[in-house]
N, C-alpha and C positions, 0 to 999 in steps of 0.2 A: 583520324577525325575525332574518335572518342578521347584519345589521349590529350588532344588540344584543348578539350573542355575541362580537363583536370589539372592538378598541380598549380592552381591559381593562388595558393596561399601566400606566395611571395609578394604579389601585387594587390591582392584583394584582402582587406582586413576582415577580421571576425566581426559578425553582426548578428545580434539576436533580434527576434521580432520585437517591434515596439511594445513597450509596457504602457498601459494606461496610467495617467497621472495618479500619484499616490493619494492625493486629496479626493479625487473622483472615485477611484476604485474602492477606497475605504468606506464608501457609502452603500455598497452592494456586494452581492456574492457571485458576481460574474467573474469568469476567468480574467486574469490580469494581463496576459500576453495576447496581442493581436495576431492575426494569421500572417504568415509570409505571403507575399504576392508570388505569382508563378516565376517571374524573372529573378526575384530575390532568392527564392528557394534554390533555383538552378545555379545561381551565382555562388551561394554559400556551399552547396553540395560540391561545386567545382573546386573548392579549396582543398578537398581531400588529396593527400599525396599518393594514394593507391600504393601504400608501402608493402613491401614483401612479407612482413610479419605484422598483421593488423592487430595491434594491442587493444584497439577498441573492441574488436570481436572477441578476443581472448578474455577480456575482463567483463564481458557481458554474460550474465548467468545463462542466457538462452543461446549464446554464441551466434547472435544475429549476423547475417552476412552483410554487414554495414558498408564496407567499401563498394560492393557491387550495386546495392540499391542507391548509394550516393551517386555513383557513375550514371546509373539509369536516370536519376532525377536531373542531373546536369545535362543529359542528352534530351530531356523532355519526354522520356518514355515512362510516364508515371504509372500506368496500369501494370507494366512489368515490374516496376519498383515495388508497388503494393503487393503483388503476388509473391515476390521474393521475400518481402518483409513478413507477410502472413504465413509463409511456409515454416518459419521457426518461432513465431510469436503469435499466440492466440489473440492478444489484445494490444496491437501496436499503438493504437490511438490513446490507450490508457497509459502505457509505459512511456510514451512520448511526453505525456503531461506530468506524471508523478514520479518517475524513476529519478533517483539522485544521480543524474548523469555526471555531475562534477566528481563523484566518487567512483564511477564505473567507466563507461565508454569514453566520455569526453575527458575525464581526468587522466586517462591513459593514452590519449591521442598523441601520435608521434610529433605532429607539428606544434602541439601544446608544449611538449617537452623541449622543443627547439626554440621556443620563445615567440612563435608566430600567432598564438591564440588558437584554441581548439576549434575544430569543425563543430558547428552547432547541431549535433546529431539528433538530440531529442526534439528540437523544434522542427527539423526536417522530417523526422519520423511521424510526428503529429500532422504535419502538412500533407504528407503522402496519404495517410489513412483518412483524414478528413476529406480530402479530395475524392478518395475512393468511395466514401459514403455519398458525397454529393453527386457523383457521376453514376451511382447505381452499380458499382463494381462489386460491392459486398453482397453476397447472395446467401440465402439459407443453405444449410448443409443438405446435400442430396447424395446419400450413400449409393454406391453402385448396386449393392445387394443388401437386403435386410437379414439380420441374424435373429435367431429365436431367443438367445440369451439376454438376460437383463442384469444391469448393474445398478446398485444403489450408491448414491453419493451423499454423504451427510455433511452439509455445509455448502452454501451457495456463494462463497467468496471466490477470489481469483483462482485458487488451487482447484477447488471443486468444479468451477465453470470451465477451466482449461481441460480438465479430465473429461468432462461431459462432452465438450466439443470434439476432442480427439476420438472418443469412443463412438459418438454418433457418425463420424465420418467413415467408420468401419462397419456401420450398420447395426451396432449393438443398441439394445433398448435401454434407455437411461432415465432414471428417476432421481431427482435431487430433492432431498429433505432439508428444510431450513426452519429455524425457530422464528424468524422474522416474517413480516407481512410482505416484504419485497426481497427479491434476490439481490445479490451483489455483496453482501457482508459489509466489510469496512469500506469498500468502494462506494456503497450506497449511503451508509449511515455514519461512517467514521471520518471520511475525508471531505472537507468543506468544498462547496461549489466553486470557490475562487481558484482552487487547484484542479478540480475535476467536476465540470458541470454534469448534473445528474442525467440529462438526456443522453449523454455519451454512454453511460452505463446501461440505461434502460433500452437504448437501441440495440446494444449487443445482446442483452437478455432476450429481447423480442426476436432477434435473429436465431438464437438457440431454440426458443420455443417453436418458431416456424420450421426449424429443422428437425423437430420431433422430440426434443428434450422435455420431459414432464417435470413440473415443479409441484412439490407438496409443501406449501408455505404454512406459516403459523403452526408448525409441527415440531414440538419439542421432544426429541428422542429421550426415552426414559420416563416420560409422562404421557404424551399422547400416543406413542407407539414404542414398544420395547425394541431394544437393539437386536435381541434374538429373533424377534418377529421379522425385522428387516432382513436379517440373514436368511431366514426361512423363505422369504418371498423372492429373493434375488440370488443370482448365481455367484456374485462377488460384491464386495462392499469397499468403498473408498471413504475413509474418515478424513474430512477436510474442515474441521470445526473452527480452526483458528484458536487464538487464546484471548479470552475476554475477562479473565479475573484480574482486577486492578491491584497493583502493589499499593500497600497502604503506608500511612504515616502514624507514628505514635506521638507521645508527648502530651503535655497538659492541653485539655480542651480539644483534642483531636476529633471528637465526634460533634463539635459545635455546629449549629445550623449555619449554612453558608459555606461550608467546606464540602466540595463535591468532587466526584470522579470525572476525569476527562471524557470517558466514553459516554457517560450520561449527558454531559454538557454538549458534546458534539452531536450526539444522536438527536437531542431535542432541537438543536439548531437546524440540522438537516431535515428533520421531519417538518419543521415550519416551512422550509423551502419547497416541500411537496404540497403544502397547503393543509397538512394534517392538524387535527386538534391535539394540542400538547399542553395539558393542564399545568405541568411543572414549569413550563416556560411562561404561560399566560399569568401564572401567579407571581412571577418574578424570581422564583427560586433558581431557575436556570437561564435567566436573562441578565446580561451584564449592563444593560442600559443604566447610565448615571452612576455606576458603581466604581469604586477603587478595586481593581482586579489584580490579584497576584497569582501567577501560574508557576508551579514548582516542577522543574524538570528541564532537560535540554535536548530532547529528541524531537523528531518530526511531529509527534502528537502534541508536544508543548507548543511548537510553532503554529500548528493548526488552531490551538486554543487561543493564543494571544491575538492572532489575526482575526479570529471570529469575534473576540471581545471588542476589538476596535470597531468592527462593522456593526455591532449591536449598540454602539454609542456609549461605551464605557467612559467614565470620567478620566481614568488613567489605567494603564496596563503595564505591569512590570513582570519580568520573568527572572526567577531566581535559579541559578545553576551553580553547583558546587565546584566545578572546575572553571577554567578560563575559556575564552572564545576559541582558541586553537584546539582545545581538547573536547569540545562539545560534539555529541554524536549526530546532531541534526545537520541538515544541509546548509552550507554557508550561503547558498543562494536564497534559501528561505529566511535566514537570519537577516540578510540585507533587505529583503522585501519587507519584513516585519519592522525593521528600523525606519525604513522610508515611510511606513504607515503610522508611525508614532509610538511603537513599543519601546520601552526602556529595559535593557538587559542589565541585571545586577550580577556580575560574575563573582565567583568565589564566595558564594553564600549558600547556606543550608538551613532548613527549618529545624528547630528543636522543640517546638510547641506553638501554642496559639493563645492569644488573649481573647476573652469572650464575655459578653453579658448575656442578653437574650440570644444573640447570634455572634458570629466571629467578628472581632474588631481589629485584629492584627496578627501578624506572624512573628514569633520569637525567632530572630535570625542570628545564626552564628557566622562570623566571618572566617574564611578558610584561606589556607595557602597550600601550594602544591609541594609535596615532599618527594621522597624517593619513589621510583617506579614500583608498581605492584606486579603481581604475577602476569598481568596482561601486557606489561611494558609501559602502561600509562602512569604518569605521576599521580600518586595517591593524595587526595585532599586531606589536610590536617587542620584541626580547629586552632584558631588564634585565641588563646585564653584572654578573657576580659574585654573582648571586642564585640560582644553581643549588642543587638539593638532591636527595636520593634518596627516592623514595616506595617503601616496601617492598611487595612483591607476590609472590604465589605463582602467580597466573593473570593474564595481561594479555590483554585482548580488544581487537583493532584494529577500530574501527567508524568508518572514515575515508571511507566512501562506496564506490561501485561504478563501474567503467568497463566499456566494451563489449569483448567478445571480438572477435578478428579473424575475423569470419564468412567473408569471401571465402577466406581461407587455410584455415580449419577445414573449410569445405565444398568446397574445391577448385573454386570456380566463378569464372568470368571475367565481367567486365562489370557486377558489382554494385558500384556506386560508394559510397564512404564519405566522410565529412567528415574534416577534419584531426584531429578528436577521436576518430575511429574509429567513430562512429555511422553507421547506414545513412542515406544521402542520399535523402530522400523529399520529395515535394511536400507542403507543409503543408496544402493544401486537399484534395487527392485522396488523399494518402498513397502515390502511385505512385512506384516506384523507377526506376532506370535500365533495368531489365529489363522487357520487355512482359509484362503480366499478373501482375507481382509487386508487392506492396504491403508497407508496413512501418508498424508502429504501436508506441506506447508508449515505454518507456525505451530501446529499441534505436535509436530516432530522437531522442528528447528528451534522452537521458542520464537518470540516476537522478531520478525525479520521483514524482508522487503517483498512487495507484491511480485516483483519479477522472479524471485526464487520460488514463490508459491506456484506461479505459472509453469516454471520449469518442472517442479515436482509433479504437478498435475499431468503434464504431458508424458513424463517418464512413467508414472504409475499407470497411465492408460495403456502404454505399451506392455507393461508387465501383466496387466489384467488380461489383455488380448492373448498373451502367451499362455496364461493360466487357463483361460476358456478353451483355447485350442487343445491344450493337453487333456483337459477333462473330456472334451468332445472326442479326442482320439481314443482315450481309454474306453469310453462308452461304445465306440464303434467296433472295438475288438471282440 
């Protein structure tokens, strides 16, 4: 019976949930994909080939049991599908929305490789978990037994929250410290609502609070509380700060008014969606309305910026990237969405400076070509001499990626080792740092990476912390 519901990829074509019309969705910050209906989700899940070696699972950082929860969805056993999905992924409704499935599970689907079109794994994952929330299947954590030990987590982004969830399930007392006034990190303030509506994140944080996770918000470690004080109050610490230091641009007039950081621009926009007072936005400094906007960069953050600018009513939006479309790091699905909404991509271009009067007036652009492969195997961009031009702009957004802050210096702590890139040096298996009882996860270890990797790190670090607490307890009992 179960097998008859599967292997439908030969007769059933790939279908994504309907997208809202580009002209309509560009007017608001609501998510652009509609929900699958029950029958459609079951039909698309039934396209899975149930292959013997599931490359979708192998290429998922969390190794989600994708074929099994697709089968359960095809059979209409949605609560079981949710429970299986939740067993390996702390936030499946978030990953279903923002993971670059085209580079991970879906991009490695066996039927995709055979030319039948991938199973729409991300959309089905989102559907399963949204249904679970609607049906009341998502419950606060209730550990079987409470433990006396407490763990501090510094950073309320996906890595820290995943660790908090895993530790609370084992009865550990958890306090999360975060510099912002809301938990969620980049899930809350970095990713726009059209990719991840904020009630999705807030619901998950509320579930953690109801399960006993304590949040100390508006708390800047190193200023409001010392790192050593946190170590003294808790039995173990997990550092999950992420990376927030923006890479910068040089050249003439690089400090001109109207040249802004992507993180500032996106945070202001997301705060407005919460109804906050945002003076920088209200003054027009971080509002794209009526402006000629140029975004510099080719990653997912750049895609978030260009699509946000469209929704704010920009006169025009252009994205400059130094390589071509095939070599850009951002999701191809996001590029297509941006183009539908009116964004113009200017490939093989890079800034060398800016023109400015009282504020920025344009970007000095160098045209590029792709030369020989570099150490990473990607073709290196080379400047085409004499092909420079000026791209007019009233607002320039720098989306060049993020680097780690110097945490040992900011926190005034000795012995916390960092790599030559400034990331925290941690064991990739245990996530242990050079300080006993201190662990580190996510982007502060990996550099700027994906949410799904941070979730994996957080879950793994929680296991290591439990092992450490058990060892300490055993020694104390001797």
